TORPA-4810 file (N, C-alpha, C, O; in nm, 3 decimals):
<nodes>
NODE_1_0.284_-6.755_-10.051_0.337_-6.663_-9.954_0.316_-6.717_-9.813_0.404_-6.707_-9.727_M
NODE_2_0.199_-6.773_-9.790_0.167_-6.827_-9.658_0.261_-6.942_-9.623_0.304_-6.955_-9.508_E
NODE_3_0.292_-7.028_-9.723_0.385_-7.138_-9.699_0.522_-7.085_-9.660_0.588_-7.139_-9.571_E
NODE_4_0.564_-6.979_-9.727_0.696_-6.921_-9.698_0.699_-6.867_-9.555_0.795_-6.891_-9.481_Y
NODE_5_0.594_-6.795_-9.516_0.589_-6.738_-9.381_0.588_-6.844_-9.272_0.651_-6.828_-9.167_R
NODE_6_0.515_-6.951_-9.298_0.505_-7.056_-9.197_0.624_-7.152_-9.199_0.644_-7.229_-9.105_S
NODE_7_0.703_-7.146_-9.306_0.817_-7.236_-9.319_0.779_-7.375_-9.362_0.860_-7.467_-9.356_G
NODE_8_0.655_-7.392_-9.407_0.608_-7.521_-9.455_0.575_-7.511_-9.602_0.537_-7.404_-9.652_K
NODE_9_0.591_-7.620_-9.671_0.561_-7.622_-9.813_0.496_-7.753_-9.852_0.513_-7.855_-9.785_T
NODE_10_0.422_-7.749_-9.959_0.359_-7.870_-10.012_0.451_-7.943_-10.109_0.420_-8.053_-10.153_E
NODE_11_0.564_-7.882_-10.142_0.657_-7.946_-10.232_0.714_-8.071_-10.169_0.741_-8.075_-10.049_L
NODE_12_0.732_-8.172_-10.249_0.789_-8.298_-10.202_0.933_-8.306_-10.248_0.962_-8.303_-10.368_K
NODE_13_1.023_-8.317_-10.153_1.164_-8.329_-10.183_1.208_-8.474_-10.165_1.147_-8.547_-10.088_Y
NODE_14_1.312_-8.515_-10.236_1.364_-8.649_-10.214_1.406_-8.668_-10.068_1.442_-8.572_-10.000_P
NODE_15_1.401_-8.789_-10.023_1.427_-8.823_-9.883_1.559_-8.766_-9.833_1.567_-8.720_-9.719_E
NODE_16_1.662_-8.770_-9.914_1.796_-8.726_-9.873_1.799_-8.582_-9.824_1.879_-8.548_-9.737_R
NODE_17_1.712_-8.496_-9.879_1.718_-8.354_-9.843_1.591_-8.303_-9.776_1.572_-8.182_-9.763_I
NODE_18_1.504_-8.393_-9.735_1.375_-8.350_-9.680_1.388_-8.263_-9.555_1.298_-8.184_-9.525_K
NODE_19_1.498_-8.276_-9.481_1.518_-8.196_-9.361_1.632_-8.095_-9.373_1.679_-8.042_-9.273_D
NODE_20_1.676_-8.070_-9.495_1.789_-7.980_-9.518_1.741_-7.862_-9.603_1.735_-7.871_-9.726_N
NODE_21_1.708_-7.752_-9.537_1.649_-7.638_-9.609_1.746_-7.575_-9.709_1.704_-7.524_-9.812_V
NODE_22_1.874_-7.577_-9.679_1.972_-7.521_-9.773_1.980_-7.607_-9.899_1.979_-7.554_-10.010_H
NODE_23_1.988_-7.737_-9.881_1.992_-7.827_-9.996_1.864_-7.817_-10.078_1.867_-7.829_-10.200_A
NODE_24_1.751_-7.795_-10.011_1.625_-7.778_-10.082_1.629_-7.654_-10.172_1.579_-7.657_-10.284_Q
NODE_25_1.687_-7.547_-10.122_1.699_-7.425_-10.202_1.787_-7.451_-10.324_1.753_-7.409_-10.435_A
NODE_26_1.899_-7.518_-10.304_1.986_-7.550_-10.417_1.918_-7.648_-10.513_1.932_-7.637_-10.635_F
NODE_27_1.844_-7.742_-10.458_1.771_-7.840_-10.539_1.674_-7.769_-10.634_1.662_-7.805_-10.751_Y
NODE_28_1.606_-7.668_-10.582_1.509_-7.596_-10.665_1.574_-7.529_-10.785_1.525_-7.542_-10.897_G
NODE_29_1.683_-7.459_-10.762_1.749_-7.389_-10.872_1.821_-7.485_-10.966_1.817_-7.467_-11.088_V
NODE_30_1.886_-7.586_-10.911_1.958_-7.682_-10.994_1.858_-7.762_-11.079_1.883_-7.787_-11.197_V
NODE_31_1.748_-7.803_-11.019_1.646_-7.877_-11.093_1.591_-7.797_-11.210_1.573_-7.850_-11.320_S
NODE_32_1.564_-7.670_-11.185_1.508_-7.585_-11.291_1.603_-7.575_-11.410_1.560_-7.574_-11.525_A
NODE_33_1.732_-7.568_-11.382_1.831_-7.557_-11.490_1.853_-7.693_-11.557_1.855_-7.701_-11.679_I
NODE_34_1.869_-7.798_-11.478_1.894_-7.930_-11.534_1.775_-7.985_-11.611_1.791_-8.067_-11.701_L
NODE_35_1.656_-7.940_-11.575_1.535_-7.985_-11.644_1.541_-7.955_-11.794_1.471_-8.018_-11.873_D
NODE_36_1.625_-7.860_-11.832_1.641_-7.825_-11.973_1.725_-7.928_-12.048_1.717_-7.936_-12.171_E
NODE_37_1.806_-8.008_-11.976_1.902_-8.095_-12.046_1.898_-8.243_-12.007_1.953_-8.326_-12.079_V
NODE_38_1.835_-8.277_-11.896_1.826_-8.419_-11.856_1.682_-8.450_-11.817_1.606_-8.359_-11.784_I
NODE_39_1.645_-8.578_-11.822_1.511_-8.616_-11.774_1.508_-8.611_-11.622_1.551_-8.704_-11.555_P
NODE_40_1.457_-8.502_-11.569_1.461_-8.478_-11.425_1.386_-8.586_-11.347_1.429_-8.624_-11.238_L
NODE_41_1.274_-8.634_-11.400_1.196_-8.734_-11.328_1.276_-8.861_-11.300_1.249_-8.930_-11.202_S
NODE_42_1.374_-8.891_-11.385_1.458_-9.009_-11.366_1.581_-8.981_-11.280_1.652_-9.074_-11.241_E
NODE_43_1.605_-8.854_-11.250_1.728_-8.816_-11.182_1.705_-8.739_-11.051_1.797_-8.674_-11.001_N
NODE_44_1.586_-8.745_-10.997_1.553_-8.667_-10.877_1.646_-8.698_-10.759_1.694_-8.607_-10.692_R
NODE_45_1.672_-8.825_-10.735_1.758_-8.861_-10.622_1.903_-8.819_-10.645_1.973_-8.779_-10.552_D
NODE_46_1.947_-8.828_-10.769_2.083_-8.785_-10.802_2.097_-8.635_-10.784_2.197_-8.587_-10.732_I
NODE_47_1.995_-8.560_-10.828_1.998_-8.414_-10.811_1.991_-8.379_-10.663_2.051_-8.280_-10.620_V
NODE_48_1.919_-8.457_-10.585_1.916_-8.436_-10.439_2.055_-8.458_-10.379_2.099_-8.381_-10.294_A
NODE_49_2.124_-8.563_-10.424_2.261_-8.587_-10.377_2.351_-8.471_-10.416_2.432_-8.425_-10.335_D
NODE_50_2.337_-8.424_-10.538_2.415_-8.310_-10.586_2.388_-8.187_-10.499_2.482_-8.117_-10.461_L
NODE_51_2.263_-8.162_-10.467_2.226_-8.047_-10.384_2.284_-8.056_-10.244_2.329_-7.956_-10.189_S
NODE_52_2.285_-8.175_-10.188_2.346_-8.195_-10.056_2.497_-8.173_-10.063_2.556_-8.115_-9.972_A
NODE_53_2.559_-8.219_-10.171_2.703_-8.199_-10.187_2.736_-8.051_-10.208_2.838_-8.003_-10.158_D
NODE_54_2.651_-7.980_-10.279_2.668_-7.835_-10.297_2.663_-7.767_-10.161_2.745_-7.680_-10.132_I
NODE_55_2.567_-7.806_-10.078_2.554_-7.749_-9.944_2.682_-7.772_-9.863_2.728_-7.682_-9.793_T
NODE_56_2.738_-7.892_-9.874_2.861_-7.923_-9.802_2.976_-7.834_-9.848_3.056_-7.788_-9.766_D
NODE_57_2.986_-7.809_-9.977_3.092_-7.723_-10.030_3.076_-7.581_-9.977_3.174_-7.520_-9.933_I
NODE_58_2.956_-7.529_-9.980_2.933_-7.393_-9.932_2.966_-7.384_-9.783_3.030_-7.288_-9.739_I
NODE_59_2.924_-7.482_-9.705_2.956_-7.483_-9.562_3.106_-7.489_-9.538_3.157_-7.424_-9.447_K
NODE_60_3.175_-7.567_-9.619_3.320_-7.581_-9.604_3.393_-7.449_-9.625_3.489_-7.419_-9.553_E
NODE_61_3.350_-7.370_-9.720_3.421_-7.247_-9.755_3.365_-7.121_-9.688_3.432_-7.018_-9.686_Y
NODE_62_3.246_-7.129_-9.633_3.190_-7.009_-9.571_3.257_-6.985_-9.436_3.275_-7.076_-9.356_S
NODE_63_3.291_-6.862_-9.413_3.353_-6.820_-9.288_3.315_-6.674_-9.268_3.241_-6.617_-9.349_K
NODE_64_3.364_-6.613_-9.165_3.333_-6.473_-9.139_3.374_-6.388_-9.260_3.486_-6.400_-9.310_V
NODE_65_3.285_-6.305_-9.304_3.307_-6.213_-9.416_3.340_-6.282_-9.549_3.402_-6.220_-9.635_D
NODE_66_3.302_-6.406_-9.567_3.330_-6.476_-9.692_3.254_-6.416_-9.809_3.297_-6.428_-9.924_W
NODE_67_3.142_-6.351_-9.780_3.058_-6.298_-9.888_3.127_-6.189_-9.969_3.090_-6.165_-10.084_T
NODE_68_3.226_-6.123_-9.912_3.298_-6.019_-9.984_3.441_-6.061_-10.020_3.520_-5.978_-10.066_S
NODE_69_3.475_-6.186_-9.999_3.610_-6.236_-10.025_3.613_-6.304_-10.163_3.564_-6.415_-10.179_N
NODE_70_3.672_-6.236_-10.261_3.677_-6.286_-10.398_3.753_-6.418_-10.408_3.716_-6.504_-10.488_I
NODE_71_3.856_-6.434_-10.328_3.932_-6.560_-10.331_3.844_-6.678_-10.290_3.852_-6.785_-10.350_D
NODE_72_3.761_-6.659_-10.189_3.669_-6.765_-10.146_3.567_-6.792_-10.256_3.535_-6.908_-10.282_I
NODE_73_3.517_-6.689_-10.320_3.422_-6.707_-10.431_3.484_-6.792_-10.541_3.419_-6.881_-10.596_H
NODE_74_3.611_-6.766_-10.573_3.680_-6.843_-10.676_3.698_-6.989_-10.633_3.682_-7.080_-10.715_K
NODE_75_3.730_-7.012_-10.507_3.746_-7.148_-10.457_3.613_-7.223_-10.463_3.609_-7.340_-10.501_K
NODE_76_3.506_-7.156_-10.426_3.373_-7.217_-10.432_3.339_-7.251_-10.577_3.292_-7.361_-10.607_I
NODE_77_3.363_-7.156_-10.668_3.333_-7.180_-10.810_3.412_-7.300_-10.862_3.358_-7.383_-10.935_S
NODE_78_3.539_-7.308_-10.826_3.623_-7.419_-10.871_3.571_-7.553_-10.815_3.561_-7.652_-10.887_H
NODE_79_3.539_-7.554_-10.686_3.489_-7.677_-10.623_3.355_-7.720_-10.685_3.332_-7.838_-10.708_A
NODE_80_3.268_-7.622_-10.712_3.140_-7.654_-10.774_3.158_-7.703_-10.917_3.088_-7.794_-10.961_L
NODE_81_3.252_-7.644_-10.989_3.281_-7.687_-11.125_3.328_-7.832_-11.126_3.282_-7.913_-11.207_D
NODE_82_3.419_-7.866_-11.036_3.467_-8.005_-11.025_3.352_-8.100_-10.990_3.341_-8.208_-11.048_D
NODE_83_3.268_-8.058_-10.896_3.155_-8.140_-10.855_3.059_-8.164_-10.972_3.017_-8.278_-10.996_L
NODE_84_3.025_-8.059_-11.045_2.934_-8.073_-11.159_2.994_-8.160_-11.269_2.924_-8.239_-11.331_L
NODE_85_3.124_-8.144_-11.292_3.190_-8.228_-11.391_3.181_-8.376_-11.351_3.150_-8.461_-11.434_Y
NODE_86_3.208_-8.405_-11.224_3.200_-8.543_-11.176_3.060_-8.600_-11.190_3.042_-8.713_-11.237_D
NODE_87_2.959_-8.522_-11.150_2.821_-8.569_-11.163_2.784_-8.589_-11.309_2.718_-8.687_-11.344_Y
NODE_88_2.826_-8.499_-11.394_2.798_-8.509_-11.537_2.862_-8.635_-11.594_2.798_-8.711_-11.667_S
NODE_89_2.986_-8.658_-11.560_3.060_-8.774_-11.610_3.003_-8.905_-11.555_2.984_-9.000_-11.631_D
NODE_90_2.976_-8.910_-11.426_2.928_-9.033_-11.362_2.785_-9.071_-11.401_2.747_-9.188_-11.392_N
NODE_91_2.705_-8.972_-11.443_2.564_-8.999_-11.473_2.530_-8.981_-11.621_2.412_-8.980_-11.659_N
NODE_92_2.632_-8.969_-11.703_2.615_-8.953_-11.848_2.525_-8.834_-11.883_2.443_-8.842_-11.974_N
NODE_93_2.542_-8.726_-11.808_2.472_-8.602_-11.840_2.561_-8.524_-11.936_2.682_-8.515_-11.916_W
NODE_94_2.501_-8.468_-12.037_2.577_-8.387_-12.133_2.561_-8.240_-12.094_2.483_-8.167_-12.155_D
NODE_95_2.635_-8.198_-11.991_2.624_-8.061_-11.942_2.728_-7.973_-12.011_2.848_-7.999_-12.004_L
NODE_96_2.680_-7.871_-12.077_2.771_-7.777_-12.142_2.834_-7.686_-12.037_2.786_-7.677_-11.924_S
NODE_97_2.941_-7.619_-12.077_3.004_-7.522_-11.986_2.905_-7.411_-11.951_2.905_-7.359_-11.839_F
NODE_98_2.821_-7.376_-12.046_2.721_-7.272_-12.022_2.623_-7.314_-11.912_2.591_-7.234_-11.824_E
NODE_99_2.577_-7.436_-11.917_2.484_-7.488_-11.814_2.553_-7.493_-11.678_2.497_-7.453_-11.577_I
NODE_100_2.677_-7.544_-11.677_2.750_-7.551_-11.550_2.772_-7.412_-11.492_2.754_-7.391_-11.372_M
NODE_101_2.809_-7.317_-11.576_2.829_-7.179_-11.528_2.699_-7.120_-11.475_2.699_-7.048_-11.375_D
NODE_102_2.589_-7.151_-11.541_2.459_-7.101_-11.497_2.423_-7.158_-11.358_2.374_-7.087_-11.271_K
NODE_103_2.450_-7.287_-11.340_2.425_-7.350_-11.210_2.514_-7.287_-11.103_2.466_-7.252_-10.995_I
NODE_104_2.642_-7.272_-11.132_2.737_-7.215_-11.036_2.696_-7.073_-10.998_2.696_-7.039_-10.879_I
NODE_105_2.661_-6.991_-11.095_2.620_-6.853_-11.065_2.495_-6.849_-10.978_2.488_-6.770_-10.884_D
NODE_106_2.398_-6.933_-11.010_2.275_-6.935_-10.931_2.298_-6.989_-10.790_2.241_-6.938_-10.694_N
NODE_107_2.380_-7.091_-10.778_2.412_-7.147_-10.647_2.482_-7.043_-10.560_2.450_-7.027_-10.442_V
NODE_108_2.578_-6.972_-10.618_2.650_-6.870_-10.541_2.556_-6.758_-10.499_2.569_-6.706_-10.388_K
NODE_109_2.464_-6.719_-10.583_2.367_-6.616_-10.547_2.283_-6.661_-10.427_2.262_-6.583_-10.334_T
NODE_110_2.237_-6.784_-10.430_2.159_-6.837_-10.318_2.245_-6.847_-10.193_2.201_-6.811_-10.084_I
NODE_111_2.367_-6.895_-10.209_2.456_-6.911_-10.093_2.485_-6.777_-10.026_2.489_-6.769_-9.904_A
NODE_112_2.505_-6.673_-10.106_2.533_-6.542_-10.050_2.416_-6.491_-9.965_2.435_-6.414_-9.871_L
NODE_113_2.298_-6.532_-9.999_2.179_-6.489_-9.924_2.150_-6.576_-9.803_2.087_-6.530_-9.707_R
NODE_114_2.194_-6.700_-9.806_2.155_-6.795_-9.702_2.264_-6.822_-9.598_2.232_-6.861_-9.486_R
NODE_115_2.389_-6.803_-9.630_2.497_-6.840_-9.538_2.568_-6.719_-9.484_2.661_-6.732_-9.405_F
</nodes>
């Protein structure tokens, strides 16, 4: 709780996202889900890249009142689905549709609270 209040944490993030608090939030949730299906210790930097790309997608689609705009939610879901498919294909991850949907749902929940 004290770390949260002070904005500091003892967690070590990959270099790519060490100064990006939004990507760190996505990294936490994505890592927890991917840890069930890939060797996370071997993929930390790739997951960090994925988290930064997720942040870019959310920033691209967020605008005034986007949180209640279903069309924007669908566009974000589609963009995230494409991104996860590309990462899965490029890194030989066997991500099921269920895992991808779980990541997308969790990412959108975090995005709605942070952006």
